mmCIF file as Biopython writes it, N, C-alpha, C and O atoms, coordinates in Angstrom:
data_model
#
loop_
_atom_site.group_PDB
_atom_site.id
_atom_site.type_symbol
_atom_site.label_atom_id
_atom_site.label_alt_id
_atom_site.label_comp_id
_atom_site.label_asym_id
_atom_site.label_entity_id
_atom_site.label_seq_id
_atom_site.pdbx_PDB_ins_code
_atom_site.Cartn_x
_atom_site.Cartn_y
_atom_site.Cartn_z
_atom_site.occupancy
_atom_site.B_iso_or_equiv
_atom_site.auth_seq_id
_atom_site.auth_asym_id
_atom_site.pdbx_PDB_model_num
ATOM 1   N N  . MET A ? 1  ? -2.700  3.116  6.343   1.0 0.0 1  A 1 
ATOM 2   C CA . MET A ? 1  ? -1.400  2.042  5.198   1.0 0.0 1  A 1 
ATOM 3   C C  . MET A ? 1  ? -1.529  1.366  5.587   1.0 0.0 1  A 1 
ATOM 4   O O  . MET A ? 1  ? -1.791  1.424  6.789   1.0 0.0 1  A 1 
ATOM 5   N N  . SER A ? 2  ? -1.443  -0.191 4.749   1.0 0.0 2  A 1 
ATOM 6   C CA . SER A ? 2  ? -1.259  -1.641 5.161   1.0 0.0 2  A 1 
ATOM 7   C C  . SER A ? 2  ? 0.725   -1.968 5.727   1.0 0.0 2  A 1 
ATOM 8   O O  . SER A ? 2  ? 1.645   -2.536 5.140   1.0 0.0 2  A 1 
ATOM 9   N N  . LEU A ? 3  ? 0.656   -1.389 6.866   1.0 0.0 3  A 1 
ATOM 10  C CA . LEU A ? 3  ? 1.587   -2.297 7.441   1.0 0.0 3  A 1 
ATOM 11  C C  . LEU A ? 3  ? 2.214   -4.162 6.896   1.0 0.0 3  A 1 
ATOM 12  O O  . LEU A ? 3  ? 3.362   -4.472 6.577   1.0 0.0 3  A 1 
ATOM 13  N N  . GLY A ? 4  ? 1.061   -5.013 6.961   1.0 0.0 4  A 1 
ATOM 14  C CA . GLY A ? 4  ? 1.194   -5.985 6.769   1.0 0.0 4  A 1 
ATOM 15  C C  . GLY A ? 4  ? 1.848   -6.719 5.367   1.0 0.0 4  A 1 
ATOM 16  O O  . GLY A ? 4  ? 1.852   -6.233 4.236   1.0 0.0 4  A 1 
ATOM 17  N N  . CYS A ? 5  ? 2.307   -7.824 5.724   1.0 0.0 5  A 1 
ATOM 18  C CA . CYS A ? 5  ? 2.805   -8.084 4.037   1.0 0.0 5  A 1 
ATOM 19  C C  . CYS A ? 5  ? 1.744   -8.622 3.521   1.0 0.0 5  A 1 
ATOM 20  O O  . CYS A ? 5  ? 2.135   -9.779 3.676   1.0 0.0 5  A 1 
ATOM 21  N N  . THR A ? 6  ? 0.879   -8.728 3.108   1.0 0.0 6  A 1 
ATOM 22  C CA . THR A ? 6  ? -0.538  -9.020 2.508   1.0 0.0 6  A 1 
ATOM 23  C C  . THR A ? 6  ? -2.006  -8.191 3.021   1.0 0.0 6  A 1 
ATOM 24  O O  . THR A ? 6  ? -3.069  -8.264 2.404   1.0 0.0 6  A 1 
ATOM 25  N N  . ASP A ? 7  ? -1.820  -7.519 4.096   1.0 0.0 7  A 1 
ATOM 26  C CA . ASP A ? 7  ? -2.859  -6.514 4.573   1.0 0.0 7  A 1 
ATOM 27  C C  . ASP A ? 7  ? -3.773  -5.721 3.419   1.0 0.0 7  A 1 
ATOM 28  O O  . ASP A ? 7  ? -4.963  -5.412 3.484   1.0 0.0 7  A 1 
ATOM 29  N N  . GLN A ? 8  ? -2.711  -5.472 2.224   1.0 0.0 8  A 1 
ATOM 30  C CA . GLN A ? 8  ? -3.312  -4.464 0.754   1.0 0.0 8  A 1 
ATOM 31  C C  . GLN A ? 8  ? -5.041  -5.176 0.736   1.0 0.0 8  A 1 
ATOM 32  O O  . GLN A ? 8  ? -6.035  -4.473 0.917   1.0 0.0 8  A 1 
ATOM 33  N N  . ASP A ? 9  ? -5.095  -6.834 0.456   1.0 0.0 9  A 1 
ATOM 34  C CA . ASP A ? 9  ? -5.867  -7.323 -0.580  1.0 0.0 9  A 1 
ATOM 35  C C  . ASP A ? 9  ? -7.202  -6.718 0.714   1.0 0.0 9  A 1 
ATOM 36  O O  . ASP A ? 9  ? -8.077  -5.965 0.287   1.0 0.0 9  A 1 
ATOM 37  N N  . ALA A ? 10 ? -7.217  -7.101 2.115   1.0 0.0 10 A 1 
ATOM 38  C CA . ALA A ? 10 ? -8.203  -7.099 3.028   1.0 0.0 10 A 1 
ATOM 39  C C  . ALA A ? 10 ? -8.767  -6.028 2.648   1.0 0.0 10 A 1 
ATOM 40  O O  . ALA A ? 10 ? -9.803  -6.135 1.992   1.0 0.0 10 A 1 
ATOM 41  N N  . ILE A ? 11 ? -8.393  -5.104 2.867   1.0 0.0 11 A 1 
ATOM 42  C CA . ILE A ? 11 ? -8.278  -3.362 2.824   1.0 0.0 11 A 1 
ATOM 43  C C  . ILE A ? 11 ? -9.181  -3.024 1.731   1.0 0.0 11 A 1 
ATOM 44  O O  . ILE A ? 11 ? -10.184 -2.311 1.772   1.0 0.0 11 A 1 
ATOM 45  N N  . LEU A ? 12 ? -8.599  -3.733 0.616   1.0 0.0 12 A 1 
ATOM 46  C CA . LEU A ? 12 ? -9.435  -2.945 -1.256  1.0 0.0 12 A 1 
ATOM 47  C C  . LEU A ? 12 ? -10.454 -3.299 -1.499  1.0 0.0 12 A 1 
ATOM 48  O O  . LEU A ? 12 ? -11.306 -2.811 -2.242  1.0 0.0 12 A 1 
ATOM 49  N N  . ALA A ? 13 ? -10.460 -5.041 -0.301  1.0 0.0 13 A 1 
ATOM 50  C CA . ALA A ? 13 ? -11.869 -5.778 -0.745  1.0 0.0 13 A 1 
ATOM 51  C C  . ALA A ? 13 ? -12.816 -4.968 -0.727  1.0 0.0 13 A 1 
ATOM 52  O O  . ALA A ? 13 ? -13.500 -5.091 -1.742  1.0 0.0 13 A 1 
ATOM 53  N N  . PRO A ? 14 ? -13.364 -3.788 0.317   1.0 0.0 14 A 1 
ATOM 54  C CA . PRO A ? 14 ? -14.209 -3.372 0.481   1.0 0.0 14 A 1 
ATOM 55  C C  . PRO A ? 14 ? -14.556 -2.268 0.000   1.0 0.0 14 A 1 
ATOM 56  O O  . PRO A ? 14 ? -15.694 -1.814 0.114   1.0 0.0 14 A 1 
ATOM 57  N N  . GLY A ? 15 ? -13.777 -1.803 -0.493  1.0 0.0 15 A 1 
ATOM 58  C CA . GLY A ? 15 ? -13.298 -0.474 -1.206  1.0 0.0 15 A 1 
ATOM 59  C C  . GLY A ? 15 ? -12.613 0.430  -0.904  1.0 0.0 15 A 1 
ATOM 60  O O  . GLY A ? 15 ? -12.723 1.498  -1.506  1.0 0.0 15 A 1 
ATOM 61  N N  . VAL A ? 16 ? -11.886 0.295  -0.084  1.0 0.0 16 A 1 
ATOM 62  C CA . VAL A ? 16 ? -10.751 1.046  0.817   1.0 0.0 16 A 1 
ATOM 63  C C  . VAL A ? 16 ? -9.580  1.549  0.347   1.0 0.0 16 A 1 
ATOM 64  O O  . VAL A ? 16 ? -8.866  2.144  1.154   1.0 0.0 16 A 1 
ATOM 65  N N  . VAL A ? 17 ? -9.382  1.489  -0.281  1.0 0.0 17 A 1 
ATOM 66  C CA . VAL A ? 17 ? -7.697  2.392  -0.905  1.0 0.0 17 A 1 
ATOM 67  C C  . VAL A ? 17 ? -6.704  2.434  0.272   1.0 0.0 17 A 1 
ATOM 68  O O  . VAL A ? 17 ? -7.324  3.061  1.131   1.0 0.0 17 A 1 
ATOM 69  N N  . PRO A ? 18 ? -5.857  2.205  0.628   1.0 0.0 18 A 1 
ATOM 70  C CA . PRO A ? 18 ? -4.580  2.972  1.795   1.0 0.0 18 A 1 
ATOM 71  C C  . PRO A ? 18 ? -4.222  3.722  1.419   1.0 0.0 18 A 1 
ATOM 72  O O  . PRO A ? 18 ? -5.103  4.364  0.847   1.0 0.0 18 A 1 
ATOM 73  N N  . VAL A ? 19 ? -3.255  4.172  1.351   1.0 0.0 19 A 1 
ATOM 74  C CA . VAL A ? 19 ? -2.750  5.697  1.575   1.0 0.0 19 A 1 
ATOM 75  C C  . VAL A ? 19 ? -1.217  5.312  1.042   1.0 0.0 19 A 1 
ATOM 76  O O  . VAL A ? 19 ? -0.499  5.893  0.227   1.0 0.0 19 A 1 
ATOM 77  N N  . ALA A ? 20 ? -0.943  3.787  2.025   1.0 0.0 20 A 1 
ATOM 78  C CA . ALA A ? 20 ? 0.697   3.755  1.802   1.0 0.0 20 A 1 
ATOM 79  C C  . ALA A ? 20 ? 0.904   1.947  1.806   1.0 0.0 20 A 1 
ATOM 80  O O  . ALA A ? 20 ? 0.961   1.711  3.012   1.0 0.0 20 A 1 
ATOM 81  N N  . ILE A ? 21 ? 1.009   0.900  1.236   1.0 0.0 21 A 1 
ATOM 82  C CA . ILE A ? 21 ? 1.285   -0.706 0.781   1.0 0.0 21 A 1 
ATOM 83  C C  . ILE A ? 21 ? 2.725   -0.835 1.165   1.0 0.0 21 A 1 
ATOM 84  O O  . ILE A ? 21 ? 3.607   -0.636 0.330   1.0 0.0 21 A 1 
ATOM 85  N N  . ARG A ? 22 ? 3.030   -1.211 2.588   1.0 0.0 22 A 1 
ATOM 86  C CA . ARG A ? 22 ? 4.652   -2.180 2.344   1.0 0.0 22 A 1 
ATOM 87  C C  . ARG A ? 22 ? 5.037   -3.210 1.306   1.0 0.0 22 A 1 
ATOM 88  O O  . ARG A ? 22 ? 4.474   -4.177 0.792   1.0 0.0 22 A 1 
ATOM 89  N N  . GLU A ? 23 ? 6.459   -2.505 1.176   1.0 0.0 23 A 1 
ATOM 90  C CA . GLU A ? 23 ? 6.603   -3.637 -0.102  1.0 0.0 23 A 1 
ATOM 91  C C  . GLU A ? 23 ? 6.539   -5.237 0.113   1.0 0.0 23 A 1 
ATOM 92  O O  . GLU A ? 23 ? 7.056   -5.505 1.197   1.0 0.0 23 A 1 
ATOM 93  N N  . PHE A ? 24 ? 6.054   -6.443 -0.591  1.0 0.0 24 A 1 
ATOM 94  C CA . PHE A ? 24 ? 6.226   -7.578 -0.727  1.0 0.0 24 A 1 
ATOM 95  C C  . PHE A ? 24 ? 6.698   -7.531 -2.277  1.0 0.0 24 A 1 
ATOM 96  O O  . PHE A ? 24 ? 7.861   -7.618 -2.671  1.0 0.0 24 A 1 
ATOM 97  N N  . THR A ? 25 ? 6.340   -7.484 -2.520  1.0 0.0 25 A 1 
ATOM 98  C CA . THR A ? 25 ? 5.833   -7.947 -4.042  1.0 0.0 25 A 1 
ATOM 99  C C  . THR A ? 25 ? 6.671   -7.923 -5.097  1.0 0.0 25 A 1 
ATOM 100 O O  . THR A ? 25 ? 6.364   -8.290 -6.231  1.0 0.0 25 A 1 
ATOM 101 N N  . GLY A ? 26 ? 7.761   -7.488 -4.749  1.0 0.0 26 A 1 
ATOM 102 C CA . GLY A ? 26 ? 9.396   -7.894 -6.069  1.0 0.0 26 A 1 
ATOM 103 C C  . GLY A ? 26 ? 9.442   -6.774 -6.493  1.0 0.0 26 A 1 
ATOM 104 O O  . GLY A ? 26 ? 9.951   -7.041 -7.581  1.0 0.0 26 A 1 
ATOM 105 N N  . ASN A ? 27 ? 9.264   -5.291 -6.509  1.0 0.0 27 A 1 
ATOM 106 C CA . ASN A ? 27 ? 8.728   -4.764 -7.082  1.0 0.0 27 A 1 
ATOM 107 C C  . ASN A ? 27 ? 7.341   -4.619 -8.259  1.0 0.0 27 A 1 
ATOM 108 O O  . ASN A ? 27 ? 7.749   -4.272 -9.367  1.0 0.0 27 A 1 
ATOM 109 N N  . ARG A ? 28 ? 6.667   -4.710 -8.228  1.0 0.0 28 A 1 
ATOM 110 C CA . ARG A ? 28 ? 5.697   -4.162 -8.805  1.0 0.0 28 A 1 
ATOM 111 C C  . ARG A ? 28 ? 4.615   -2.703 -8.154  1.0 0.0 28 A 1 
ATOM 112 O O  . ARG A ? 28 ? 3.931   -2.465 -7.159  1.0 0.0 28 A 1 
ATOM 113 N N  . PRO A ? 29 ? 4.875   -2.251 -8.996  1.0 0.0 29 A 1 
ATOM 114 C CA . PRO A ? 29 ? 4.068   -1.200 -8.655  1.0 0.0 29 A 1 
ATOM 115 C C  . PRO A ? 29 ? 2.472   -1.066 -8.633  1.0 0.0 29 A 1 
ATOM 116 O O  . PRO A ? 29 ? 1.919   -1.645 -9.568  1.0 0.0 29 A 1 
ATOM 117 N N  . PRO A ? 30 ? 1.618   -0.387 -7.707  1.0 0.0 30 A 1 
ATOM 118 C CA . PRO A ? 30 ? 2.166   -0.356 -6.165  1.0 0.0 30 A 1 
ATOM 119 C C  . PRO A ? 30 ? 2.372   -1.219 -5.643  1.0 0.0 30 A 1 
ATOM 120 O O  . PRO A ? 30 ? 1.244   -1.710 -5.691  1.0 0.0 30 A 1 
ATOM 121 N N  . ALA A ? 31 ? 3.099   -2.098 -4.966  1.0 0.0 31 A 1 
ATOM 122 C CA . ALA A ? 31 ? 2.687   -3.218 -4.019  1.0 0.0 31 A 1 
ATOM 123 C C  . ALA A ? 31 ? 1.864   -3.751 -3.981  1.0 0.0 31 A 1 
ATOM 124 O O  . ALA A ? 31 ? 1.230   -4.109 -2.988  1.0 0.0 31 A 1 
ATOM 125 N N  . THR A ? 32 ? 1.559   -4.039 -5.674  1.0 0.0 32 A 1 
ATOM 126 C CA . THR A ? 32 ? -0.077  -4.850 -5.718  1.0 0.0 32 A 1 
ATOM 127 C C  . THR A ? 32 ? -0.060  -5.977 -6.408  1.0 0.0 32 A 1 
ATOM 128 O O  . THR A ? 32 ? 0.429   -5.853 -7.531  1.0 0.0 32 A 1 
ATOM 129 N N  . TRP A ? 33 ? -0.390  -6.928 -6.150  1.0 0.0 33 A 1 
ATOM 130 C CA . TRP A ? 33 ? -0.753  -7.780 -7.402  1.0 0.0 33 A 1 
ATOM 131 C C  . TRP A ? 33 ? -1.637  -7.563 -8.268  1.0 0.0 33 A 1 
ATOM 132 O O  . TRP A ? 33 ? -2.309  -6.605 -7.886  1.0 0.0 33 A 1 
ATOM 133 N N  . PRO A ? 34 ? -2.166  -8.142 -9.714  1.0 0.0 34 A 1 
ATOM 134 C CA . PRO A ? 34 ? -2.811  -7.950 -10.626 1.0 0.0 34 A 1 
ATOM 135 C C  . PRO A ? 34 ? -3.710  -7.606 -10.527 1.0 0.0 34 A 1 
ATOM 136 O O  . PRO A ? 34 ? -4.282  -6.595 -10.935 1.0 0.0 34 A 1 
ATOM 137 N N  . TRP A ? 35 ? -4.187  -9.039 -9.516  1.0 0.0 35 A 1 
ATOM 138 C CA . TRP A ? 35 ? -6.078  -9.225 -9.171  1.0 0.0 35 A 1 
ATOM 139 C C  . TRP A ? 35 ? -6.513  -8.437 -8.160  1.0 0.0 35 A 1 
ATOM 140 O O  . TRP A ? 35 ? -7.637  -8.538 -7.669  1.0 0.0 35 A 1 
ATOM 141 N N  . ALA A ? 36 ? -5.193  -7.187 -7.615  1.0 0.0 36 A 1 
ATOM 142 C CA . ALA A ? 36 ? -5.772  -5.914 -6.598  1.0 0.0 36 A 1 
ATOM 143 C C  . ALA A ? 36 ? -6.189  -4.545 -7.394  1.0 0.0 36 A 1 
ATOM 144 O O  . ALA A ? 36 ? -7.135  -3.808 -7.116  1.0 0.0 36 A 1 
ATOM 145 N N  . GLN A ? 37 ? -5.184  -4.386 -8.517  1.0 0.0 37 A 1 
ATOM 146 C CA . GLN A ? 37 ? -4.911  -3.507 -9.341  1.0 0.0 37 A 1 
ATOM 147 C C  . GLN A ? 37 ? -6.553  -3.128 -9.133  1.0 0.0 37 A 1 
ATOM 148 O O  . GLN A ? 37 ? -6.688  -2.779 -7.960  1.0 0.0 37 A 1 
ATOM 149 N N  . PRO A ? 38 ? -7.787  -3.074 -9.822  1.0 0.0 38 A 1 
ATOM 150 C CA . PRO A ? 38 ? -8.791  -2.102 -10.128 1.0 0.0 38 A 1 
ATOM 151 C C  . PRO A ? 38 ? -9.155  -1.705 -8.402  1.0 0.0 38 A 1 
ATOM 152 O O  . PRO A ? 38 ? -9.711  -0.682 -8.003  1.0 0.0 38 A 1 
ATOM 153 N N  . GLY A ? 39 ? -8.809  -2.494 -7.837  1.0 0.0 39 A 1 
ATOM 154 C CA . GLY A ? 39 ? -9.555  -1.937 -6.119  1.0 0.0 39 A 1 
ATOM 155 C C  . GLY A ? 39 ? -8.670  -0.707 -6.358  1.0 0.0 39 A 1 
ATOM 156 O O  . GLY A ? 39 ? -9.440  0.249  -6.265  1.0 0.0 39 A 1 
ATOM 157 N N  . LEU A ? 40 ? -7.488  -0.275 -6.609  1.0 0.0 40 A 1 
ATOM 158 C CA . LEU A ? 40 ? -7.143  1.036  -6.455  1.0 0.0 40 A 1 
ATOM 159 C C  . LEU A ? 40 ? -7.459  2.032  -6.879  1.0 0.0 40 A 1 
ATOM 160 O O  . LEU A ? 40 ? -6.871  3.091  -6.660  1.0 0.0 40 A 1 
ATOM 161 N N  . ALA A ? 41 ? -8.690  1.858  -7.737  1.0 0.0 41 A 1 
ATOM 162 C CA . ALA A ? 41 ? -9.354  3.042  -7.955  1.0 0.0 41 A 1 
ATOM 163 C C  . ALA A ? 41 ? -8.410  3.996  -9.128  1.0 0.0 41 A 1 
ATOM 164 O O  . ALA A ? 41 ? -9.271  4.777  -9.533  1.0 0.0 41 A 1 
ATOM 165 N N  . ARG A ? 42 ? -7.777  4.165  -9.495  1.0 0.0 42 A 1 
ATOM 166 C CA . ARG A ? 42 ? -6.771  4.474  -10.343 1.0 0.0 42 A 1 
ATOM 167 C C  . ARG A ? 42 ? -5.789  5.565  -9.107  1.0 0.0 42 A 1 
ATOM 168 O O  . ARG A ? 42 ? -5.652  6.787  -9.163  1.0 0.0 42 A 1 
ATOM 169 N N  . ARG A ? 43 ? -5.473  5.018  -8.517  1.0 0.0 43 A 1 
ATOM 170 C CA . ARG A ? 43 ? -5.090  5.810  -7.502  1.0 0.0 43 A 1 
ATOM 171 C C  . ARG A ? 43 ? -3.923  5.629  -6.853  1.0 0.0 43 A 1 
ATOM 172 O O  . ARG A ? 43 ? -4.089  4.715  -6.045  1.0 0.0 43 A 1 
ATOM 173 N N  . THR A ? 44 ? -2.380  6.223  -6.791  1.0 0.0 44 A 1 
ATOM 174 C CA . THR A ? 44 ? -1.506  5.159  -5.898  1.0 0.0 44 A 1 
ATOM 175 C C  . THR A ? 44 ? -0.634  5.577  -5.057  1.0 0.0 44 A 1 
ATOM 176 O O  . THR A ? 44 ? -0.041  6.656  -5.047  1.0 0.0 44 A 1 
ATOM 177 N N  . PRO A ? 45 ? -0.543  4.439  -4.130  1.0 0.0 45 A 1 
ATOM 178 C CA . PRO A ? 45 ? -0.652  4.990  -2.259  1.0 0.0 45 A 1 
ATOM 179 C C  . PRO A ? 45 ? 1.097   4.611  -3.289  1.0 0.0 45 A 1 
ATOM 180 O O  . PRO A ? 45 ? 1.666   4.268  -4.325  1.0 0.0 45 A 1 
ATOM 181 N N  . THR A ? 46 ? 1.157   5.128  -1.633  1.0 0.0 46 A 1 
ATOM 182 C CA . THR A ? 46 ? 3.170   4.921  -0.990  1.0 0.0 46 A 1 
ATOM 183 C C  . THR A ? 46 ? 3.052   3.853  -0.984  1.0 0.0 46 A 1 
ATOM 184 O O  . THR A ? 46 ? 2.048   3.160  -0.824  1.0 0.0 46 A 1 
ATOM 185 N N  . VAL A ? 47 ? 4.937   3.394  -1.307  1.0 0.0 47 A 1 
ATOM 186 C CA . VAL A ? 47 ? 5.204   2.612  -0.817  1.0 0.0 47 A 1 
ATOM 187 C C  . VAL A ? 47 ? 7.297   3.074  -0.513  1.0 0.0 47 A 1 
ATOM 188 O O  . VAL A ? 47 ? 8.325   3.393  -1.110  1.0 0.0 47 A 1 
ATOM 189 N N  . PRO A ? 48 ? 6.688   2.748  0.945   1.0 0.0 48 A 1 
ATOM 190 C CA . PRO A ? 48 ? 7.848   2.936  1.584   1.0 0.0 48 A 1 
ATOM 191 C C  . PRO A ? 48 ? 8.847   2.020  1.086   1.0 0.0 48 A 1 
ATOM 192 O O  . PRO A ? 48 ? 8.559   1.178  0.235   1.0 0.0 48 A 1 
ATOM 193 N N  . PRO A ? 49 ? 10.032  2.141  1.582   1.0 0.0 49 A 1 
ATOM 194 C CA . PRO A ? 49 ? 11.259  1.388  1.493   1.0 0.0 49 A 1 
ATOM 195 C C  . PRO A ? 49 ? 11.438  0.087  1.818   1.0 0.0 49 A 1 
ATOM 196 O O  . PRO A ? 49 ? 11.133  -0.084 2.999   1.0 0.0 49 A 1 
ATOM 197 N N  . VAL A ? 50 ? 11.788  -0.873 1.301   1.0 0.0 50 A 1 
ATOM 198 C CA . VAL A ? 50 ? 11.238  -2.061 2.358   1.0 0.0 50 A 1 
ATOM 199 C C  . VAL A ? 50 ? 12.394  -2.288 3.382   1.0 0.0 50 A 1 
ATOM 200 O O  . VAL A ? 50 ? 13.493  -2.137 2.850   1.0 0.0 50 A 1 
ATOM 201 N N  . GLY A ? 51 ? 12.445  -2.607 4.690   1.0 0.0 51 A 1 
ATOM 202 C CA . GLY A ? 51 ? 12.616  -2.967 5.712   1.0 0.0 51 A 1 
ATOM 203 C C  . GLY A ? 51 ? 11.641  -2.432 6.863   1.0 0.0 51 A 1 
ATOM 204 O O  . GLY A ? 51 ? 10.433  -2.470 6.627   1.0 0.0 51 A 1 
ATOM 205 N N  . ASP A ? 52 ? 12.067  -1.958 8.037   1.0 0.0 52 A 1 
ATOM 206 C CA . ASP A ? 52 ? 11.493  -2.131 8.800   1.0 0.0 52 A 1 
ATOM 207 C C  . ASP A ? 52 ? 10.537  -0.051 8.906   1.0 0.0 52 A 1 
ATOM 208 O O  . ASP A ? 52 ? 11.330  0.884  8.802   1.0 0.0 52 A 1 
ATOM 209 N N  . VAL A ? 53 ? 9.044   0.293  9.089   1.0 0.0 53 A 1 
ATOM 210 C CA . VAL A ? 53 ? 8.201   0.862  8.704   1.0 0.0 53 A 1 
ATOM 211 C C  . VAL A ? 53 ? 8.498   2.198  9.890   1.0 0.0 53 A 1 
ATOM 212 O O  . VAL A ? 53 ? 8.327   2.047  11.100  1.0 0.0 53 A 1 
ATOM 213 N N  . SER A ? 54 ? 8.939   3.408  9.290   1.0 0.0 54 A 1 
ATOM 214 C CA . SER A ? 54 ? 9.383   3.848  10.837  1.0 0.0 54 A 1 
ATOM 215 C C  . SER A ? 54 ? 8.512   4.794  11.085  1.0 0.0 54 A 1 
ATOM 216 O O  . SER A ? 54 ? 8.018   5.240  10.049  1.0 0.0 54 A 1 
ATOM 217 N N  . THR A ? 55 ? 7.898   5.565  12.630  1.0 0.0 55 A 1 
ATOM 218 C CA . THR A ? 55 ? 7.005   5.456  12.634  1.0 0.0 55 A 1 
ATOM 219 C C  . THR A ? 55 ? 7.067   7.361  12.602  1.0 0.0 55 A 1 
ATOM 220 O O  . THR A ? 55 ? 6.566   8.080  13.467  1.0 0.0 55 A 1 
ATOM 221 N N  . GLU A ? 56 ? 7.971   7.937  11.110  1.0 0.0 56 A 1 
ATOM 222 C CA . GLU A ? 56 ? 7.988   9.171  11.170  1.0 0.0 56 A 1 
ATOM 223 C C  . GLU A ? 56 ? 6.708   9.475  9.236   1.0 0.0 56 A 1 
ATOM 224 O O  . GLU A ? 56 ? 6.035   10.389 8.759   1.0 0.0 56 A 1 
ATOM 225 N N  . SER A ? 57 ? 7.116   7.937  8.823   1.0 0.0 57 A 1 
ATOM 226 C CA . SER A ? 57 ? 6.879   8.067  7.349   1.0 0.0 57 A 1 
ATOM 227 C C  . SER A ? 57 ? 5.349   7.216  7.486   1.0 0.0 57 A 1 
ATOM 228 O O  . SER A ? 57 ? 4.542   7.330  6.563   1.0 0.0 57 A 1 
ATOM 229 N N  . VAL A ? 58 ? 5.064   6.486  8.524   1.0 0.0 58 A 1 
ATOM 230 C CA . VAL A ? 58 ? 3.656   6.120  8.555   1.0 0.0 58 A 1 
ATOM 231 C C  . VAL A ? 58 ? 3.114   7.828  9.155   1.0 0.0 58 A 1 
ATOM 232 O O  . VAL A ? 58 ? 2.066   7.413  9.651   1.0 0.0 58 A 1 
ATOM 233 N N  . ALA A ? 59 ? 3.078   9.147  9.410   1.0 0.0 59 A 1 
ATOM 234 C CA . ALA A ? 59 ? 2.816   10.186 10.323  1.0 0.0 59 A 1 
ATOM 235 C C  . ALA A ? 59 ? 2.997   10.806 9.061   1.0 0.0 59 A 1 
ATOM 236 O O  . ALA A ? 59 ? 2.227   11.582 8.494   1.0 0.0 59 A 1 
ATOM 237 N N  . ALA A ? 60 ? 3.869   10.467 8.761   1.0 0.0 60 A 1 
ATOM 238 C CA . ALA A ? 60 ? 4.358   12.439 7.951   1.0 0.0 60 A 1 
ATOM 239 C C  . ALA A ? 60 ? 2.641   12.968 6.856   1.0 0.0 60 A 1 
ATOM 240 O O  . ALA A ? 60 ? 1.726   12.323 6.344   1.0 0.0 60 A 1 
ATOM 241 N N  . PRO A ? 61 ? 2.881   13.964 6.926   1.0 0.0 61 A 1 
ATOM 242 C CA . PRO A ? 61 ? 1.471   14.236 5.877   1.0 0.0 61 A 1 
ATOM 243 C C  . PRO A ? 61 ? 1.722   14.893 4.499   1.0 0.0 61 A 1 
ATOM 244 O O  . PRO A ? 61 ? 2.683   15.617 4.242   1.0 0.0 61 A 1 
ATOM 245 N N  . GLY A ? 62 ? 0.870   14.594 3.765   1.0 0.0 62 A 1 
ATOM 246 C CA . GLY A ? 62 ? 0.400   14.964 2.511   1.0 0.0 62 A 1 
ATOM 247 C C  . GLY A ? 62 ? 0.168   13.582 1.724   1.0 0.0 62 A 1 
ATOM 248 O O  . GLY A ? 62 ? 0.005   13.729 0.513   1.0 0.0 62 A 1 
ATOM 249 N N  . ARG A ? 63 ? 0.124   12.162 2.246   1.0 0.0 63 A 1 
ATOM 250 C CA . ARG A ? 63 ? -0.356  11.569 1.387   1.0 0.0 63 A 1 
ATOM 251 C C  . ARG A ? 63 ? -1.633  11.778 0.857   1.0 0.0 63 A 1 
ATOM 252 O O  . ARG A ? 63 ? -2.570  12.435 1.312   1.0 0.0 63 A 1 
ATOM 253 N N  . THR A ? 64 ? -1.525  11.049 -0.291  1.0 0.0 64 A 1 
ATOM 254 C CA . THR A ? 64 ? -2.684  11.231 -1.452  1.0 0.0 64 A 1 
ATOM 255 C C  . THR A ? 64 ? -3.499  10.037 -1.769  1.0 0.0 64 A 1 
ATOM 256 O O  . THR A ? 64 ? -4.381  10.101 -2.626  1.0 0.0 64 A 1 
#
């Protein structure tokens, strides 16, 4: 999971798709700017609600 507001770009650069990305883009599904969309490889990470990310949401099973 990318917990930082811009960490997903660095995670996507080497080809790793995070299971979740923190919302910071102003409602751009899936919280990723257009230049990073190809790095998602047609996968859609979970986007937790805006605000504090709970340990329960990070540890939740069943992410794809």
